[in-house]
Structure formats: structure tokens, C-alpha cells
PAKETOR-241316 format. One line per field, with one value per residue (C-alpha): chain; x, y, z; residue number from 1. Coordinates in Angstrom, 3 decimals, decimal comma. Layout:
BEGIN
chain A  ...
px X  ...
py Y  ...
pz Z  ...
n NUM  ...
***
This chain:
BEGIN
chain A  A  A  A  A  A  A  A  A  A  A  A  A  A  A  A  A  A  A  A  A  A  A  A  A  A  A  A  A  A  A  A  A  A  A  A  A  A  A  A  A  A  A  A  A  A  A  A  A  A  A  A  A  A  A  A  A  A  A  A  A  A  A  A  A  A  A  A  A  A  A  A  A  A  A  A  A  A  A  A  A  A  A  A  A  A  A  A  A  A  A  A  A  A  A  A  A  A  A  A  A  A  A  A  A  A  A  A  A  A  A  A  A  A  A  A  A  A  A  A  A  A  A  A  A  A  A  A  A  A  A  A  A  A  A  A  A  A  A  A  A  A  A  A  A  A  A  A  A  A  A  A  A  A  A  A  A  A  A  A  A  A  A  A  A  A  A  A  A  A  A  A  A  A  A  A  A  A  A  A  A  A  A  A  A  A  A  A  A  A  A  A  A  A  A  A  A  A  A  A  A  A  A  A  A  A  A  A  A  A  A  A  A  A  A  A  A  A
px -12,310  -8,570  -5,781  -4,864  -8,378  -8,485  -5,214  -6,504  -9,519  -7,422  -4,883  -7,572  -9,514  -6,435  -5,558  -8,897  -8,827  -5,281  -6,265  -9,342  -7,206  -4,747  -7,456  -8,990  -6,111  -5,660  -1,868  0,064  2,702  0,058  -1,359  2,105  2,521  -0,894  0,151  3,224  0,870  -1,224  1,771  2,715  -0,729  -0,779  2,619  1,210  -1,796  0,653  2,705  -0,460  -0,931  2,559  3,819  6,970  8,868  6,050  5,675  9,307  9,609  6,693  8,368  11,899  11,129  7,998  8,131  11,966  12,719  9,856  7,712  10,644  11,750  8,128  7,811  10,988  9,758  6,372  8,002  10,522  8,071  5,741  2,611  -0,343  -3,111  -5,838  -5,144  -5,150  -8,537  -10,195  -12,920  -12,600  -16,333  -17,079  -15,151  -16,089  -19,104  -17,020  -14,159  -16,649  -18,272  -14,930  -13,808  -17,030  -16,562  -12,940  -13,927  -16,668  -14,321  -11,707  -14,414  -15,609  -12,044  -11,124  -14,247  -13,665  -10,192  -11,495  -13,725  -10,800  -9,372  -5,966  -3,325  -0,151  1,926  0,480  1,324  4,873  5,158  4,011  6,734  9,478  9,765  10,639  9,310  7,230  10,246  12,297  9,426  9,035  12,656  12,780  9,751  11,071  14,546  13,316  9,901  9,573  13,175  12,375  9,411  11,585  14,321  11,788  10,323  13,856  14,634  11,296  12,081  15,620  14,290  11,645  14,312  16,477  13,489  12,617  16,091  16,151  12,829  13,897  17,239  16,001  16,890  14,391  14,475  14,379  16,657  20,404  21,137  24,727  25,655  27,475  29,738  30,864  31,578  33,759  35,668  36,332  39,963  41,498  42,256  38,574  37,584  39,953  41,582  44,538  44,615  47,709  47,169  49,561  50,007  48,400  48,243  45,383  46,345  44,430  42,034  42,983  41,197  38,824  38,282  34,669  33,652  33,173  29,730  29,800  29,729  26,959  27,568  25,481  23,729  23,634
py 206,541  206,282  206,846  210,084  211,398  210,424  212,117  215,224  215,447  214,820  217,475  219,927  219,399  219,947  223,005  224,616  223,967  225,394  228,447  228,956  228,750  231,306  234,032  232,809  231,974  234,385  233,965  235,359  232,612  229,921  231,666  231,616  227,999  227,202  229,202  226,948  223,932  225,570  225,955  222,345  221,127  223,304  221,892  218,379  219,340  220,659  217,467  215,473  217,761  216,873  220,361  219,378  222,709  224,826  222,387  222,345  226,123  226,656  224,529  225,936  229,617  230,289  227,582  227,433  231,122  233,567  231,927  231,189  234,865  235,993  233,730  235,186  238,665  237,969  236,367  239,227  242,123  241,091  242,173  243,338  241,297  243,070  246,430  244,789  243,293  246,607  247,311  243,823  243,117  246,534  245,776  242,146  242,500  244,399  241,886  238,943  240,501  241,087  237,485  236,035  238,122  236,921  233,237  233,547  235,040  232,309  229,639  231,208  231,096  227,609  225,687  225,577  224,176  221,423  220,067  219,623  216,083  215,890  213,152  214,743  212,135  213,293  216,899  215,861  214,111  217,183  219,209  216,986  214,824  217,635  217,615  220,577  221,963  222,042  223,622  226,263  227,061  227,316  229,706  231,905  232,447  232,877  234,465  235,841  236,969  240,675  240,382  238,149  240,798  243,584  241,596  240,989  244,698  245,651  243,170  244,599  248,123  246,941  245,159  248,285  250,516  248,063  248,185  252,034  252,358  249,961  251,588  255,283  257,542  257,019  257,474  253,733  252,601  251,928  253,771  254,153  256,118  253,911  256,877  257,204  253,481  253,684  256,720  255,411  254,884  252,589  255,437  256,319  252,868  252,363  254,607  253,480  254,852  254,951  254,225  254,200  250,890  250,818  248,140  247,732  246,512  243,342  243,724  241,866  238,649  238,621  235,493  234,639  235,359  232,323  232,117  232,987  229,881  229,795  228,241  225,237  225,359  222,154
pz 37,261  36,510  39,039  37,385  37,756  41,369  42,201  40,352  42,620  45,770  44,921  43,954  47,140  49,235  47,169  47,696  51,427  51,756  49,714  51,887  54,977  53,550  53,770  56,952  59,218  62,069  62,370  59,379  59,831  59,487  56,404  54,806  55,533  54,042  50,940  50,709  50,815  48,101  45,781  46,372  45,327  42,239  41,294  41,642  39,383  36,782  36,999  36,219  33,123  31,988  32,605  34,392  33,745  35,283  38,212  39,188  38,662  41,028  43,674  43,325  42,730  44,751  47,474  47,708  47,512  47,527  50,171  52,503  52,342  52,884  55,824  57,418  56,865  58,421  61,413  61,889  61,447  64,273  62,443  64,541  63,183  65,120  63,463  60,075  60,689  61,529  58,897  57,313  57,228  55,809  52,695  52,471  50,154  47,573  47,841  47,450  44,382  42,732  43,601  42,013  38,872  38,516  39,108  36,454  33,910  34,606  34,194  30,927  29,593  30,840  30,207  26,502  27,025  29,276  26,620  24,181  24,311  22,810  23,032  24,436  22,609  19,340  20,160  21,000  17,716  15,846  17,621  16,298  19,400  21,736  25,362  26,679  28,507  25,299  23,465  26,106  26,148  22,361  22,321  25,151  23,591  20,069  19,689  23,149  23,918  23,919  26,359  28,634  28,634  29,340  32,236  33,612  33,379  35,167  37,948  38,340  38,643  41,214  43,265  43,277  44,231  47,047  48,520  48,161  49,988  52,709  53,322  53,158  56,028  58,947  62,631  63,335  60,479  60,621  57,252  56,147  53,077  50,626  49,763  53,322  53,407  50,267  51,561  55,059  56,157  58,651  61,005  61,054  62,204  65,097  67,656  69,693  73,236  75,338  78,973  81,828  83,634  87,040  89,631  92,012  95,469  96,418  99,276  102,491  102,971  105,970  107,984  108,665  112,270  114,596  116,174  119,898  122,101  124,650  128,049  128,826  132,202  134,113
n 1  2  3  4  5  6  7  8  9  10  11  12  13  14  15  16  17  18  19  20  21  22  23  24  25  26  27  28  29  30  31  32  33  34  35  36  37  38  39  40  41  42  43  44  45  46  47  48  49  50  51  52  53  54  55  56  57  58  59  60  61  62  63  64  65  66  67  68  69  70  71  72  73  74  75  76  77  78  79  80  81  82  83  84  85  86  87  88  89  90  91  92  93  94  95  96  97  98  99  100  101  102  103  104  105  106  107  108  109  110  111  112  113  114  115  116  117  118  119  120  121  122  123  124  125  126  127  128  129  130  131  132  133  134  135  136  137  138  139  140  141  142  143  144  145  146  147  148  149  150  151  152  153  154  155  156  157  158  159  160  161  162  163  164  165  166  167  168  169  170  171  172  173  174  175  176  177  178  179  180  181  182  183  184  185  186  187  188  189  190  191  192  193  194  195  196  197  198  199  200  201  202  203  204  205  206  207  208  209  210  211  212  213  214  215  216  217  218
***
């Protein structure tokens, strides 16, 4: 067994353990941290497969941005885990059946690709000596430019909708209308009050009372 194969099995084992802990951890903060570990292991597996762009994208985008933001949100919301776990075992058989079906479908799709043995150097030579990152960038900005723009527009609309839903008028929200913020004037923000000067007389200092002396009897 080569070093690459050994590293693949190590990264895969840690990935499966971390993914299992994501759904079994009682603390949502611990689950988020295990998900970060899962992403790191998946990035290492992609690095072994010579998919450097996907590997660094997974680390920078998901681990460096999405998961950090998700972790902060989970820590600030103070989620009541006990209420979320109510009825978990009632829905577990259906969730397990759906998970098994998805796993079988993925295995059926991927097993054919695992049997194909192809030299990555030969594929790079066929592509004119370009690396996989350069090939991916060329495909995205030529053949898949319109799907990329559509996906970007959908993400932008989703981001605006999330902000609008978060800042909607609620009893417990500090919502401020953007129109009121634009039309505000300096006089509306600060009011200058004129007060007459007054001097408070200092209180007279009181000396501490001396303890009464007791006569000593001979």
C-alpha cells in the first residue's frame, strides 16, 4: 500500500467519524466544530485527488467564512436543544431510510468512476499542459458563464431576502426604517438644554465620636 492510499484511508476514517459526531453531538457548538473538521478532511481528500482548487475553496469559503459565521450564530442564539430533540426518534426510521437510499444512489454513481484508472499527467497533456484550476476557470467563464451568473443572482436575492426577514418589524427587534435614517437631521439627533448654574453647599465634616473611657477599679 502506497503513502497516498494510506493517507486516503486515514482522512476518510476521520471524515466519517467527524460526520457521525455532527449528527450525534448534544451541544450545537460541538456539532459545528465537528463539521469544520469534516470539511478539513474532505479538503485533504480532494488534495490527494489533485483537485487543488476545490480543496482550497472548501477551506477558504466554507471553513473560513460560512462555518465561522454559523458558529457565531449558534453561540449567540442560545438554542434550546431539548426542544429540538422532541420527537426525534419518531422520525428516525424515515430519516434513516432516506439516508440509505441516498447512500445507495451515490454508490451506484461513483462506483463506475472508481474503477477507471487514468493518469492525471496524461489528462493534463491532453488539455494543453493546463492545470485543473486553469481548466476549471476556463470552463466556468466560457461554457458555463450564464449558469454562473444565474447562480450569483439567485444567491444575491437569497441574501437580500434573509436580511429583510431578519430586520422585519417584530416586538423583540430593533428595527429602524432606512428612509427615516436618510431623512434624519442633526437637530433630531441632539437636543441642547440650558440649565442654570447651581452650587451645592458641602456638608460639614463630622468627627468620629471617641469611645467612652471606663474607670478602672483597683
